[in-house]
N, C-alpha and C positions, 0 to 999 in steps of 0.2 A: 504494500500500500504506500501511497505518497500523496502529497498535496498537489492535486492536478492543476491548480491555478498557478503554481510556481514552476516555471520551466526548469529551474535548477534542480528542484526535487524530482521532476519527471526524468531528467537526464541522469541523475544519480541512480534512480531505480533501473533505468534501461541499461546502464553500464554493468549491472549485475546479472543481466539476462542475456540469452543468445541474441546476436545481432538481428534487429528487426529488418524486414524487407519493406516496411511501410509504417507510417504513423498516421492514424486517421481518427477523426471525431466528427460527428454531425451536430454537436452541441454549439449553440451560439457562443457560449461563454468560453469555449476551449479552442477556438480557431487560432488565436494568436499564439497560445502555448504550443499547439500542435505544429504550427508553421515554424516556430523557433526550434523545436526539437528536430523536425525534419531537416532544417537547414544545417544544424550542427552535425547531424549524422550523414549528411550528403545524400539524402533521399529526396525523391520528388516531393514537392510541397508548394503551398501557396506562399505568396509574398507576405511576410508577417506585418509589414506596415499597412498593406491593404486590409488585412484581417482586423487590425487594430482600429483603423478608420471606419470600417464597416460596423463594428460593434459599438464603438464610442460615437454616439450620434452628434455630439458637439464637434469631435474631430472630423467627422464626415462633412458637417456644414462648413467648417473652417477650410477644409480641403477644396470643396466645391467653390467657395468664395475665392480662393487663390487661383483656381482654374477659370474663374468667371464663367461658370457653367451651371445655370439654374439656381444661383444662390438666392437665399431668402433671409429675412431678418431673423436673428436667433441670439440667445444669450443662455449661458449655463449659470445656475444659482444653486447654492447648497444650504442657505439659511435665510431668515427674514432680513438680516442686515444686508446681505448681498442682494436680495430681492428689492429692498428699499432703494438701492442705488440705481436700479434699472427700470423700476415700475412705470416711471413717467414716459419712458421711451417705448413701452410695449404697444404694438399695434393690435387693437382689439377688433374682432375676436382673435384670440391666439390659441395655440395648442401648448399644453404642458404635459410632459411625459418624462419618465426616468431616463437619464442619459444613457444607461446601458440596459434598458428594459427589454421585455419580451412581449411580442404580440401587442394586444390592446390593453394589457394590464396597467392600470393607473394612468391611462391616457385620457385627457379631458379637453373639450373645447370650453373656453372661458370667455365670457362676453364683456367683462369689465374688471376693474381693479379689485373690487370687493370679492368677486368670485375667485379671482386668482389668489388673493391673500388667504382666503378661507381654505381653498384646496391645498395650498402649500403648507398651511398650518397643520392640517389633518395629516398630510403625507409625512411631514417631518416629525410629527408626534409618533407615528408608527415606524418610521425609518430615519432616525436622526442623522443629519449630515449627509444623507444620500443626495447626489446632485440631480437636479431637474433641468431639463432642456425646455426653454421657452422659444417658440418660433411662430412666425406668422401663419395664419390659417390659410390653406390653399383650397380653393373651391373647385369642385369638379368630381367626376366619377373616378373610382380607383381601379387601376389595371396593373397586374403584375407582369413581370417578364421572367421566364425560367430559362436559364442557360446551363450549358455543360461544356467543359473544356479539358484539353489534355496538357495544358501548359504552353502549347504553341498556337493552337487554333481554338476559337470559341464558337459554339453553335447556339443559336437561339431556337429553342424548341417551341415556344409560344408563350401564352400567358393566360391568366384568369381575369375575367371581368367580375369584380367583387361588389356585392351589395352589402352595405353596412347598416347598422341600426341608426336611429336618429340621434343627433348630438344631444347631450354633451359626451355620450359614450360612443365608442367606435367598435362595436362587436360585429364580427363577420357573420352574416346571415346566409349568404349564398355565394358560390363561385362558379362561373361558367367558363369552360375551356375554349380558348381561341387559338388555333394553330398559327405559327409564325408565318406571315406573308410579307415579303420584303416590299411589296408595292403599297402596303399600308403605311403612310408616313409616320403615324404615331409610334408604331412598333419599331420602325427603322430608327427613329430618333431615340427611343428608349434603349435600343441595342447599342447605339453610338455612345450614350452616356455611361452605360455599364462598362463598356470596353475602356473608355477613357479613365474611368475611376480606377482601373487596374485589375478587374476581375479576370481570372485566367483558368486556373486548374480546378477541376471538380464541379460540383453543382453550386448554383447560386440562385437565390430567390429575391428579386428586387421589386419594390413597390413604388408606384407612381400615381400622382393625381393628374388627370388630363384636364388642364386649365384652358382658358380661352387662348392663351399664348403658347400652348403645347404642353408636352409631358414635363412634369416637375418631380424630381426624385423625393420620395418620402424617406425610404431607408433601404439599405442593402443588407440582406441576411446571407452571409457567405457560407451557405450550406443548402441542402435540399429543402424545398417547401415542406411544411409540416401539417399536422391536424388532418391527415387523410389524403390530400391530393397527391402526395408523393407516391402513393401506391398506383394511382392512375398513370403517372409518368413512368413508373417502373414497368407497367404492362405495355405502355406505348413503345418502350425501348426494348421489348422482348426480355424483360426482367434483367436488363443490364445496368439499371441506374445505380444499384448498390453493389 
C-alpha cells in the first residue's frame, strides 16, 4: 500500500515490485501522479502538466487565458477574506464550483452577491479552506467531445448532447450520442480546442457550452467518460476502449 496522491510514494512502492509495463488510472484525481510515475519509468504516459491543468480548473482557465482561447472571467477563492477582495468584480450570474471537483457536485449558479456569500459560507463550513472557482456563467446547450489517442494521433469519436436540470443545480438528466462529423463546425472547433490544450494519449472527456459565439470549454476530464456512457463507447470500439 502507498499514498496514491504522492508520486514519490507511488515510485517507492513500484521500485519494490517487478518492473511494470504500464501505469494506468481512470481516476480524475490520479492522472497527474500516474503521468509523473510513467515519465520516471520511461513508459508511455500523458503529459503531467496537461493532466494537472485539466484537473485544476483554475489552472485550466489560466492556461486558456494565456493561449487567448475561449477565456472567460474567473477567480479562485478559499475563504471569505479572499472572496471579499473579488466580490465587486464578479459578473452575475456566475458559477461557483470546487477547483478540483467532480461532476456537478457542489456546482451552483448564483445570481447575486448575497447568494454567492451564502453558498461559500455553507461550503467552507463543510470543507474549510477548500478552494472554489468562480467564473462567468456561459449560456447555451452542453455538448461533450470524446477523444482517444495513442500519443501521436488523436481521434474524435463524437460526443453527447446533454440535458441538465434547471439552475441553480446542474444535474445531468439525459445524454444523446452524436457521432463525430468533421463538417459540423461546432464539433470541429471543439476538437481544435482539445488538441491545443495538449490532450494526446488515452481517453478524454471534454465538456463545452455552445454559446452564440461558438463552443466554450467548461472542463476537460483527462480520462474516459463516466456514469455509464463509457460502456457505450466500449461497445462502439469493439470492446477496445479499456
